[in-house]
Legacy VTK file of the C-alpha trace (Angstrom):
# vtk DataFile Version 3.0
C-alpha trace
ASCII
DATASET POLYDATA
POINTS 295 float
69.336 -58.242 7.942
66.866 -55.374 7.570
63.360 -56.606 8.305
61.591 -53.648 6.710
63.159 -50.906 4.624
61.124 -47.827 3.731
62.260 -45.919 0.662
60.920 -42.430 0.057
61.668 -41.831 -3.608
61.740 -45.031 -5.662
63.816 -43.916 -8.633
67.369 -44.781 -9.640
69.043 -44.218 -6.260
66.381 -45.598 -3.952
65.375 -48.372 -6.319
68.959 -49.540 -6.813
69.475 -49.766 -3.053
66.380 -51.936 -2.798
67.478 -54.220 -5.627
71.011 -54.547 -4.227
69.736 -55.551 -0.781
67.226 -57.967 -2.307
69.949 -59.560 -4.421
72.090 -60.024 -1.314
69.164 -61.448 0.658
69.614 -58.773 3.311
66.141 -57.233 3.411
62.793 -58.761 4.309
60.343 -56.229 2.871
60.791 -52.996 0.962
57.998 -50.447 1.184
58.201 -47.585 -1.282
56.581 -44.204 -1.591
56.600 -41.576 -4.331
54.353 -38.549 -4.708
53.089 -39.778 -8.072
50.888 -42.853 -8.065
52.090 -43.997 -11.484
55.702 -44.003 -10.241
54.729 -46.058 -7.197
52.924 -48.533 -9.421
55.839 -48.755 -11.848
58.235 -49.544 -8.994
55.843 -52.213 -7.735
55.341 -53.754 -11.188
59.102 -53.909 -11.766
59.729 -55.595 -8.419
61.783 -52.679 -7.161
59.561 -52.557 -4.066
57.340 -55.145 -2.386
54.578 -52.774 -1.381
53.580 -49.306 -2.547
52.568 -46.968 0.265
49.963 -44.272 -0.254
51.648 -41.798 2.109
54.884 -41.209 3.969
53.168 -42.133 7.218
52.115 -45.460 5.713
55.568 -46.072 4.214
57.547 -45.642 7.436
55.262 -47.650 9.692
57.278 -50.369 11.477
60.344 -49.664 9.317
63.817 -50.463 10.639
65.561 -48.080 8.239
64.060 -45.206 6.262
66.015 -44.076 3.201
65.274 -40.665 1.702
66.033 -40.624 -2.018
64.228 -37.452 -3.002
65.520 -34.276 -4.701
67.435 -31.924 -2.434
64.655 -29.368 -2.636
62.187 -31.844 -1.120
64.353 -33.110 1.773
63.176 -30.590 4.382
59.472 -31.123 3.714
59.845 -34.915 3.682
61.733 -34.862 6.991
59.035 -32.677 8.514
56.297 -34.965 7.240
57.839 -38.182 8.552
59.015 -36.845 11.929
55.736 -37.437 13.834
55.707 -41.085 12.755
59.144 -42.097 14.051
59.757 -44.288 17.055
62.980 -44.752 18.973
63.959 -47.895 17.024
63.882 -46.346 13.546
66.932 -45.092 11.663
66.625 -42.359 9.045
69.284 -41.853 6.383
69.469 -40.127 3.021
71.243 -40.004 -0.322
71.495 -36.257 -0.867
74.449 -34.817 -2.771
74.973 -31.842 -0.430
75.086 -32.571 3.277
75.092 -29.279 5.228
71.575 -28.359 4.162
70.195 -31.848 4.814
71.805 -32.091 8.250
70.381 -28.684 9.206
66.920 -29.680 7.956
67.059 -32.985 9.839
68.125 -31.263 13.045
65.185 -28.846 12.785
62.582 -31.422 11.757
63.518 -34.386 13.934
64.233 -32.602 17.200
65.049 -35.109 19.941
65.185 -37.889 17.335
67.953 -36.184 15.357
70.456 -38.663 16.804
68.670 -41.371 14.777
69.540 -39.573 11.514
72.641 -40.662 9.591
73.493 -38.328 6.731
74.893 -40.119 3.699
75.719 -39.768 0.042
76.104 -42.704 -2.347
78.381 -41.351 -5.073
76.836 -43.277 -7.923
74.233 -42.846 -10.593
73.564 -42.569 -14.302
72.028 -39.906 -16.489
68.758 -41.876 -16.355
66.035 -41.613 -13.728
62.902 -43.339 -12.484
62.217 -46.891 -11.247
63.078 -48.449 -14.604
66.615 -47.009 -14.351
67.349 -48.866 -11.085
69.689 -51.873 -11.101
71.192 -54.056 -8.379
74.875 -53.430 -9.104
74.797 -49.618 -9.232
76.840 -49.264 -6.032
79.466 -51.919 -6.757
82.933 -50.348 -6.587
81.521 -46.929 -5.749
82.001 -44.929 -2.591
79.301 -44.046 -0.120
80.167 -41.123 2.139
78.615 -40.924 5.597
78.800 -37.582 7.392
77.996 -38.229 11.065
77.905 -35.324 13.498
78.413 -35.185 17.253
74.807 -36.180 18.005
74.723 -39.169 15.636
73.979 -42.426 17.433
76.931 -44.778 16.934
74.759 -47.895 16.572
72.621 -46.201 13.926
75.777 -45.162 12.085
77.127 -48.708 12.029
73.826 -50.169 10.823
73.744 -47.720 7.911
77.395 -48.485 7.166
76.642 -52.219 7.085
73.658 -51.639 4.791
75.793 -49.880 2.200
78.631 -52.404 2.466
76.159 -55.122 1.468
75.622 -53.302 -1.846
79.315 -53.634 -2.725
80.193 -50.035 -1.916
83.232 -48.739 -0.055
81.927 -46.696 2.870
83.934 -43.755 4.199
83.236 -41.102 6.838
83.753 -37.409 6.186
82.962 -34.122 7.889
79.870 -32.397 6.527
81.615 -29.225 5.325
84.525 -31.129 3.798
82.132 -33.394 1.886
80.368 -30.405 0.351
83.634 -28.809 -0.772
84.961 -32.049 -2.261
81.735 -32.847 -4.126
81.438 -29.296 -5.386
84.821 -29.711 -7.061
84.464 -33.259 -8.366
80.785 -33.430 -9.286
78.760 -30.243 -8.957
81.099 -27.929 -10.877
81.640 -30.441 -13.743
77.872 -30.720 -14.155
77.557 -26.946 -14.348
80.309 -26.806 -16.974
78.662 -29.531 -19.060
75.213 -27.933 -18.878
76.690 -24.569 -19.812
78.763 -25.837 -22.730
75.986 -27.882 -24.295
73.504 -25.067 -23.654
75.840 -22.582 -25.343
76.178 -24.782 -28.420
72.430 -25.363 -28.517
71.904 -21.614 -28.945
74.183 -21.382 -31.973
72.748 -21.274 -35.465
74.934 -24.174 -36.584
74.232 -26.337 -33.532
73.191 -29.400 -35.542
76.339 -29.334 -37.640
78.598 -28.785 -34.632
77.093 -31.683 -32.701
77.161 -33.915 -35.766
80.954 -33.699 -35.724
81.279 -34.085 -31.950
84.148 -36.420 -31.145
84.196 -39.091 -28.461
85.802 -36.796 -25.909
82.983 -34.286 -26.254
80.350 -36.999 -25.971
82.013 -38.384 -22.844
82.220 -34.990 -21.181
78.792 -33.758 -22.252
76.966 -36.950 -21.221
76.344 -35.526 -17.771
74.347 -32.704 -19.368
71.674 -35.379 -19.900
71.161 -35.552 -16.126
67.890 -34.547 -14.475
67.711 -30.721 -14.593
65.490 -30.424 -11.508
67.776 -32.610 -9.424
70.840 -30.596 -10.411
69.076 -27.278 -9.854
68.426 -28.403 -6.284
72.006 -29.579 -5.794
73.458 -26.290 -7.044
71.221 -24.234 -4.787
71.852 -26.532 -1.823
75.635 -26.284 -2.086
75.827 -22.755 -3.455
78.642 -21.426 -1.261
81.167 -24.104 -2.197
80.134 -24.007 -5.864
80.423 -20.219 -6.099
83.939 -20.330 -4.634
84.974 -22.879 -7.235
83.337 -20.960 -10.063
85.447 -17.946 -9.113
88.600 -20.096 -9.171
87.601 -21.622 -12.502
86.880 -18.204 -13.986
90.375 -17.032 -13.018
91.805 -20.124 -14.701
89.878 -19.392 -17.891
91.101 -15.795 -17.828
94.673 -17.049 -17.560
94.244 -19.392 -20.516
92.573 -16.649 -22.547
95.459 -14.303 -21.867
97.999 -16.973 -22.895
96.189 -17.535 -26.193
95.844 -13.802 -26.877
99.569 -13.327 -26.220
100.535 -16.362 -28.298
102.181 -17.700 -25.135
102.600 -21.350 -26.052
104.954 -22.050 -23.164
102.311 -20.966 -20.658
99.738 -23.231 -22.299
102.106 -26.193 -22.237
102.846 -25.591 -18.558
99.149 -25.477 -17.697
98.335 -28.553 -19.772
101.293 -30.524 -18.365
100.222 -29.734 -14.804
96.693 -30.913 -15.509
97.844 -34.026 -17.363
100.229 -35.037 -14.584
97.561 -34.571 -11.924
95.038 -36.665 -13.809
97.456 -39.382 -14.935
98.807 -39.799 -11.423
95.385 -39.986 -9.799
93.701 -42.303 -12.276
96.619 -44.696 -12.588
95.915 -46.069 -9.105
95.179 -49.824 -9.144
91.693 -50.829 -8.045
90.414 -47.273 -8.404
86.995 -46.732 -6.812
84.415 -45.108 -9.074
83.396 -41.753 -7.600
81.080 -40.617 -10.385
77.478 -39.661 -9.727
76.433 -40.354 -13.324
LINES 1 296
295 0 1 2 3 4 5 6 7 8 9 10 11 12 13 14 15 16 17 18 19 20 21 22 23 24 25 26 27 28 29 30 31 32 33 34 35 36 37 38 39 40 41 42 43 44 45 46 47 48 49 50 51 52 53 54 55 56 57 58 59 60 61 62 63 64 65 66 67 68 69 70 71 72 73 74 75 76 77 78 79 80 81 82 83 84 85 86 87 88 89 90 91 92 93 94 95 96 97 98 99 100 101 102 103 104 105 106 107 108 109 110 111 112 113 114 115 116 117 118 119 120 121 122 123 124 125 126 127 128 129 130 131 132 133 134 135 136 137 138 139 140 141 142 143 144 145 146 147 148 149 150 151 152 153 154 155 156 157 158 159 160 161 162 163 164 165 166 167 168 169 170 171 172 173 174 175 176 177 178 179 180 181 182 183 184 185 186 187 188 189 190 191 192 193 194 195 196 197 198 199 200 201 202 203 204 205 206 207 208 209 210 211 212 213 214 215 216 217 218 219 220 221 222 223 224 225 226 227 228 229 230 231 232 233 234 235 236 237 238 239 240 241 242 243 244 245 246 247 248 249 250 251 252 253 254 255 256 257 258 259 260 261 262 263 264 265 266 267 268 269 270 271 272 273 274 275 276 277 278 279 280 281 282 283 284 285 286 287 288 289 290 291 292 293 294
């Protein structure tokens, strides 16, 4: 039971955690903070939080757990701002999509209290944002990745693990660098591809006609291009090394497909498509598959 949870960033991710814990009866009070007063008030009016704080210092006062659900670009400044207000009983955790940058920022900002920080990433979401997008079952059958480091306090780690398990999530541990490589491949790169494809079509003179005839497969793939542009800018810049490596690999794959088409090499295309089909069919045929999508 969490007596007081402080959420910095009361949108979809932070708000859904609050609602999930409230639904399970595992939190006493949720105090929320957002930079914009209207967002704080909306979260309060919707019952996402129990009290709206006017500052980070006010939000974290007497909190058991502090959850940072802000864009990646704001993590460092938020950590710096809250650091002077921590005591030795507080646990700080986050929901950022790239972990190396957050862990480095937490180490710099928190100093001797860095052991109280548990880096995490709930792999869940929708293309919507804000307090009104939050819902209690967002994390059901999704994975939450925790990326503890050598300094991480084991009791803090287990309390954060228990918090996420209450939401219905499967919680797994992963090394920081491995997490960033895996998420670059399964989430960050696909978002870049979707943004690029839809952006390319939007520039064409016949964009309206093309999109009018978009089939279900295109709509399914391109849905993630409706995600928050600022959030995904921050994610791409925060995990740039892993993303750039994958973009180079993807570019080589496109070159290979282009060459096969130019050479009328149908056998090569079939081989490539069969390999991809087998990989996907094998992976997604698993019973009880956990949802690893961020949108």
